[in-house]
C-alpha positions, 0 to 999 in steps of 0.5 A: 506457518507463513515462513514455511509456506513462503519457503515452499513458494506457496503463493497461490491463494489456494495453497498459501498459508501466509498471514493474510490467508490465515486471517481470511480463513479465521475471520471472513465468516465472522458477521460483518457487524463485528467489523463495525463494532465500536464498543470494543474501542479501536480493536475489532478482534484480538491477536495471539501469535501462537508460541509467543508471549505477547499480551494483546493490549493493542500493540499485538493487534496492530502488529498483526494487522501490519503483518496481514498488510505486508503479506497481502501487498507482496509477492507472497500471495497472488491476490494482488500484483505489482503495478506495471510501473513497479515491474518496469521501475518507471515513473510513479506508483513504484511500490503500488499493487493492483488486483490480479485480473486473472483471479475470478474464482469465488475464493478470490472474490471472497478474499478481495471482499475481505480485503475491502473489509480491512480497508473499511476497518482501517477507515472506521477505526483510524488504523491507517493500514498501508493499502498501496493502490494507485489512483485507478483503484481508489477512484473506482472505490469512491465512484469517480470516472477513470481517464488516461492519466490513471493508466499513465500512473499505473503503466506509463509505457502503455500510456505513452505508446497509446498517446503516440498512436492517438496523437501521431498527426499532431506536431508535438509529442506528449513531452511538448517536443516537436516532431514531424506529423504523420498524415498517411498510412505509409508513414504510420506503418513506418513509425509503428510497424505492423500492429493488430487490435490486441494489447498486453494485460497488466500481467503481461498476457496478450489479449484481443480487444475484440473478436478477431482482433488478432487478425485486424490491422491497426491503420492510420484511419482506425488508430483512434478506435484502437486507442479507445478500445485498448484504453477501455480494456486497460482501465477496466480489466479488473473491474470485477475484483475492485467491485468485490473490494468495494463490497467489502468496504461498503459493508463496514463504511456507508458508501454514500458518505464516501462520495463526498471525498476525492480519491486522494482524500479516501486514500488518506482516510483509509491508509493515512499519510505515507510520510512521517511528519516529525513536527506532528510526532514531536507535538504528540511526544511525552517524556519520562526520565528526560525533558524535551531539552535534554541533550539525549532527546536532542540527539534522538530527534536529530537522528530521526531527522536524518532518517529516510522516509522508509526508516522513519516509517520503520521507527513508528512500526518498531514503537507502535506496531504500525507503519503510518501515523493516523490522519488526525492527531487524536491518537489513542496513545502519546509517543512516549520516550522513557529513560532506560536504566542500564549499566553502559548506555552506549552498548544497550539497545532501545526497547519498545512497548507497541501497546503504548507507543513507548520507547525505552531509550538508553542515555546515549552519550554521542550522536554516533551511538544514538544513531547506532542504537536507533538504526539497529532497532529500525532495521532489526527490531520489527516484528517484536524482536526488541519489543518489551 
């Protein structure tokens, strides 16, 4: 259903049949208490992929959650949109998303609230789901004040432009370079041209910053008023959408407790750490049919050490059905490397069991074959293709 919907380019929330929308349709009316229920272990619900033979002992559930997140944080559903920095390929948050400020319907607000419930689920059950938000969203979720740096982190071009207008009378630029101060209207107009009290939204539309703003000229005298109103608009243009996410989060996690954390700590609590720490992974690894000093195992860790951060994340996805490691080392499963018996190990591929964070690893005889096997699994083994 999701693939067919994608082929038809059904990305609007009303028409999409993507995995996130399917999950929303099935779960958003479930009593919220179910999202707080710890009696079922670390799973809030069970997942069944129609037409597939996977039995949900935990791995299918994690795979389902991962697919929900991959669908939500993508172009395949318009609930979220890429940060302007991602569109412009500038500075930070190149892979981050923000709430779509154009979506204000009740359906959209219900979906944002459902996304917040998933964030609460991720925090409460240590699922480390990859919520790819910039600081502007995380700060609002834990009640912290926004500032110019949050706009810079999301939309560097606009942040730099507003800074240049605001500080044009000073002798140094944002980068600390010297420039000739602007001190009069003629020089201001020469530097910035004809501007009005309008700005572009995060989705590119031109909006008035006040009634009649498209007819009010920005001058040297009123430039700071313009910068303040533009900054206020850009920092708060999707307040309603973030408030809905926050309601969903608050229905699963006590919000007063979250005020004890910085936005960086909240991000880690919800989404885990984006990097896969190999030292942590080694400490949490057990072996069956191998020892930690076996030449095959040494080749395994050497290949993982040479992977990019994204490839390591995909390895964890292949073996555990999730793309990030939990924040603490109190894991529900140890990472297990088991010897895979096969005729010619150099022509065999690894097999994973995501319910148990386990990989059946052939006894590759060379580093090159080990790299071939693991890279094949990493790049083509996601979503159960090579899962046992």
